[in-house]
C-alpha positions as CSV (number, residue, x, y, z in Angstrom):
1,X,0.0,0.0,0.0
2,X,1.5,3.3,-1.1
3,X,1.1,6.1,1.4
4,X,1.7,9.9,1.3
5,X,1.6,12.3,4.2
6,X,0.5,15.8,3.2
7,X,1.3,18.7,5.6
8,X,-0.8,21.8,5.1
9,X,0.2,25.0,6.9
10,X,-2.6,27.1,8.3
11,X,-1.9,30.0,5.9
12,X,-2.4,27.9,2.7
13,X,-5.8,26.4,3.7
14,X,-7.9,29.2,2.3
15,X,-5.9,29.3,-0.9
16,X,-6.2,25.6,-2.0
17,X,-7.4,25.5,-5.6
18,X,-9.4,22.9,-7.7
19,X,-6.1,22.1,-9.4
20,X,-4.6,21.0,-6.1
21,X,-7.6,18.7,-5.4
22,X,-7.3,17.3,-9.0
23,X,-3.7,16.3,-8.2
24,X,-5.0,14.5,-5.0
25,X,-7.5,12.6,-7.2
26,X,-4.6,11.7,-9.6
27,X,-2.6,10.3,-6.6
28,X,-5.6,8.2,-5.5
29,X,-6.0,7.0,-9.0
30,X,-2.5,5.7,-8.9
31,X,-3.0,3.8,-5.7
32,X,-1.8,6.3,-3.2
33,X,-3.5,6.5,0.2
34,X,-3.4,10.0,1.7
35,X,-3.0,11.2,5.2
36,X,-3.1,14.9,6.1
37,X,-1.5,16.8,9.0
38,X,-2.2,20.5,9.3
39,X,-1.1,23.5,11.3
40,X,-3.2,26.6,12.1
41,X,-0.8,29.4,13.0
42,X,-2.7,32.4,11.6
43,X,-6.0,31.3,13.1
44,X,-4.3,30.6,16.4
45,X,-2.7,34.0,16.5
46,X,-6.0,35.7,15.7
47,X,-7.7,33.9,18.6
48,X,-4.9,34.6,21.0
49,X,-5.2,38.3,20.1
50,X,-8.9,38.1,20.8
51,X,-8.1,36.7,24.3
52,X,-5.2,39.3,24.6
53,X,-2.6,36.5,25.0
54,X,0.8,37.5,23.5
55,X,2.3,34.7,21.5
56,X,5.8,33.7,22.7
57,X,8.4,31.6,20.8
58,X,11.5,29.9,22.0
59,X,13.9,28.5,19.4
60,X,11.2,28.7,16.7
61,X,8.6,26.7,18.8
62,X,5.5,28.3,20.3
63,X,5.7,28.6,24.1
64,X,2.5,27.0,25.3
65,X,1.0,27.8,28.6
66,X,-2.2,26.0,29.8
67,X,-4.2,29.0,28.6
68,X,-2.4,29.0,25.2
69,X,-2.9,25.2,24.9
70,X,-6.7,25.6,25.4
71,X,-6.8,28.2,22.6
72,X,-4.5,26.1,20.3
73,X,-6.7,23.0,20.7
74,X,-9.9,25.0,20.3
75,X,-8.7,26.5,17.0
76,X,-6.9,23.4,15.6
77,X,-9.7,20.9,16.3
78,X,-12.7,23.2,16.2
79,X,-11.8,25.5,13.3
80,X,-8.8,24.6,11.1
81,X,-9.5,20.9,11.1
82,X,-13.2,21.5,10.2
83,X,-12.2,23.8,7.4
84,X,-9.8,21.3,5.8
85,X,-12.2,18.4,6.3
86,X,-15.0,20.4,4.6
87,X,-12.8,21.4,1.7
88,X,-11.8,17.8,1.0
89,X,-15.3,16.5,1.4
90,X,-16.6,19.2,-1.0
91,X,-14.1,18.0,-3.5
92,X,-15.3,14.4,-3.3
93,X,-12.9,12.9,-0.7
94,X,-13.9,10.7,2.2
95,X,-12.3,12.2,5.2
96,X,-12.3,11.9,9.0
97,X,-11.0,14.7,11.2
98,X,-8.9,13.6,14.2
99,X,-7.4,15.3,17.1
100,X,-3.9,13.9,17.4
101,X,-4.7,13.0,21.0
102,X,-7.7,10.8,20.0
103,X,-7.1,7.1,20.4
104,X,-3.5,7.8,21.5
105,X,-2.8,8.6,17.9
106,X,0.1,10.9,18.7
107,X,2.0,10.2,21.9
108,X,4.7,12.6,23.2
109,X,7.0,13.7,25.9
110,X,7.6,17.3,27.1
111,X,10.6,18.9,25.2
112,X,11.4,21.4,28.0
113,X,8.6,22.2,30.3
114,X,10.4,25.2,31.9
115,X,11.2,27.0,28.6
116,X,8.4,25.8,26.3
117,X,5.5,24.8,28.6
118,X,3.1,22.3,27.1
119,X,5.1,21.6,24.0
120,X,6.0,18.0,23.1
121,X,8.0,15.8,20.9
122,X,6.3,12.7,19.4
123,X,7.6,9.4,20.8
124,X,5.0,7.1,19.2
125,X,2.4,7.1,16.5
126,X,-0.6,4.8,16.6
127,X,0.0,3.6,13.0
128,X,-2.5,0.8,13.4
129,X,-5.3,3.3,13.8
130,X,-4.2,5.2,10.7
131,X,-3.9,1.9,8.7
132,X,-7.4,0.9,9.7
133,X,-8.8,4.2,8.5
134,X,-7.0,4.3,5.2
135,X,-7.8,0.6,4.5
136,X,-11.5,1.7,4.8
137,X,-10.9,4.3,2.1
138,X,-10.8,7.3,4.6
139,X,-8.4,10.2,4.6
140,X,-7.3,11.0,8.2
141,X,-6.9,14.7,8.8
142,X,-4.8,15.1,11.9
143,X,-4.2,18.0,14.3
144,X,-0.8,18.3,15.8
145,X,-2.0,17.8,19.4
146,X,-0.5,14.8,21.2
147,X,-1.0,13.2,24.5
148,X,1.5,12.5,27.3
149,X,1.5,9.2,29.3
150,X,-0.1,11.2,32.2
151,X,-3.0,12.2,29.9
152,X,-1.8,15.8,29.6
153,X,-2.2,17.1,26.0
154,X,0.8,18.7,24.3
155,X,1.2,21.1,21.4
156,X,3.4,19.7,18.6
157,X,5.1,21.6,15.8
158,X,3.0,20.5,12.7
159,X,6.1,19.9,10.6
160,X,7.5,17.5,13.2
161,X,4.1,15.8,13.5
162,X,3.9,15.3,9.7
163,X,7.5,13.8,9.7
164,X,6.7,11.5,12.6
165,X,3.5,10.2,11.0
166,X,5.3,9.7,7.7
167,X,8.0,7.8,9.3
168,X,5.7,5.6,11.4
169,X,3.4,4.6,8.5
170,X,6.3,4.1,6.0
171,X,5.1,6.8,3.7
172,X,6.7,7.0,0.3
173,X,6.6,10.8,0.4
174,X,6.0,13.6,2.8
175,X,4.7,16.7,1.0
176,X,4.7,20.2,2.3
177,X,2.0,22.3,0.7
178,X,2.8,26.0,0.3
179,X,1.8,29.0,-1.9
180,X,4.8,28.5,-4.2
181,X,5.6,25.7,-6.7
182,X,9.0,24.9,-5.1
183,X,12.4,26.4,-4.6
184,X,13.2,28.9,-7.3
185,X,16.8,29.4,-8.5
186,X,17.3,31.9,-11.4
187,X,13.5,31.9,-12.0
188,X,13.4,28.2,-12.5
189,X,11.9,25.6,-10.1
190,X,14.6,23.2,-8.9
191,X,13.2,19.7,-9.2
192,X,15.6,17.9,-6.9
193,X,18.2,19.3,-4.5
194,X,20.2,18.0,-1.5
195,X,19.6,19.4,2.0
196,X,23.2,20.7,2.2
197,X,22.7,22.7,-1.0
198,X,19.4,24.2,0.3
199,X,21.2,25.4,3.4
200,X,23.8,27.1,1.2
201,X,21.0,28.7,-0.8
202,X,19.7,30.2,2.4
203,X,23.2,31.4,3.5
204,X,24.0,33.1,0.1
205,X,20.5,34.7,-0.2
206,X,19.3,32.6,-3.2
207,X,16.4,31.6,-0.9
208,X,15.2,34.7,0.9
209,X,12.2,36.4,2.6
210,X,9.0,34.4,3.0
211,X,10.5,31.4,1.3
212,X,12.9,30.7,4.2
213,X,10.3,29.5,6.7
214,X,8.7,27.3,4.0
215,X,12.0,25.6,3.2
216,X,13.1,25.3,6.8
217,X,9.8,23.6,7.6
218,X,10.7,20.9,5.0
219,X,14.3,20.7,6.3
220,X,13.0,20.1,9.8
221,X,11.2,17.0,8.6
222,X,14.5,15.6,7.3
223,X,16.1,16.2,10.7
224,X,13.3,14.0,12.2
225,X,14.4,11.0,10.1
226,X,12.9,11.2,6.6
227,X,15.1,10.6,3.6
228,X,13.3,13.1,1.4
229,X,10.5,15.6,1.4
230,X,8.7,17.6,-1.3
231,X,7.6,21.3,-1.5
232,X,4.6,21.7,-3.7
233,X,2.0,24.4,-4.4
234,X,-1.5,24.3,-3.1
235,X,-2.5,26.7,-5.9
236,X,-1.5,24.6,-8.9
237,X,-1.4,21.0,-10.1
238,X,1.6,19.1,-8.5
239,X,1.0,15.6,-9.9
240,X,-0.3,14.7,-13.3
241,X,-0.1,10.9,-13.1
242,X,3.4,10.7,-14.5
243,X,5.5,13.5,-13.0
244,X,5.7,15.6,-9.8
245,X,5.8,19.3,-9.9
246,X,7.7,20.9,-7.0
247,X,11.0,20.5,-5.3
248,X,12.2,17.3,-3.8
249,X,14.8,17.8,-1.0
250,X,17.0,14.9,-0.3
251,X,18.6,14.4,3.1
252,X,22.2,13.2,3.4
253,X,22.5,9.8,5.0
254,X,24.4,11.2,8.0
255,X,21.6,13.8,8.6
256,X,19.1,11.1,9.5
257,X,21.2,8.3,11.0
258,X,23.0,10.4,13.6
């Protein structure tokens, strides 16, 4: 069974086009089973502003107090997840929205409770639950909320969550959906590039501005053990049955066997 994990950032959800959903249909037609993991940063920040809670970040990860966690879960499971499930359903896909803490789907430990609060790193994925759902023809749509062995819920970086799910289910590919078609060098999309070269592109300014966080999201998945990831556009077709459109980033062997 060929599986693909698709990570959608919160900022692209409102911009997904019919061409994107047509590519998903192509993937299904070629025997791929799909699993979605999504973020919700913009919606979370809006809700935190409404509650007058100032977002705090530490080493790129959102510091999560108990109060913040309540807002994060409320937005991810009650708003962002519903939005993505609805879009997929409207485009003819059978989907099921899941909080990552449901059925011990995502299990995690605290990263550093003192500095980050209720932020976790995934230690185990209930791949059996995912397998049951995809065998029944469903597309799981998962929020990056995990559960600690004590029952405490933890906020997970969505990029890391996607990487952990992809690794656990043996996915052939982990796709990061953005608003660009891939990494551009001299106005051309680079179809395949090694992680080390991407880091050089960031250093020398070839990759700049808003593209940096999109690329570093994908790189972070390589650091979590995947051998390759893809950056594709949510606004254009990215798979036509024969070829992929986007940038495949390949990790060096040492980067994921350390």
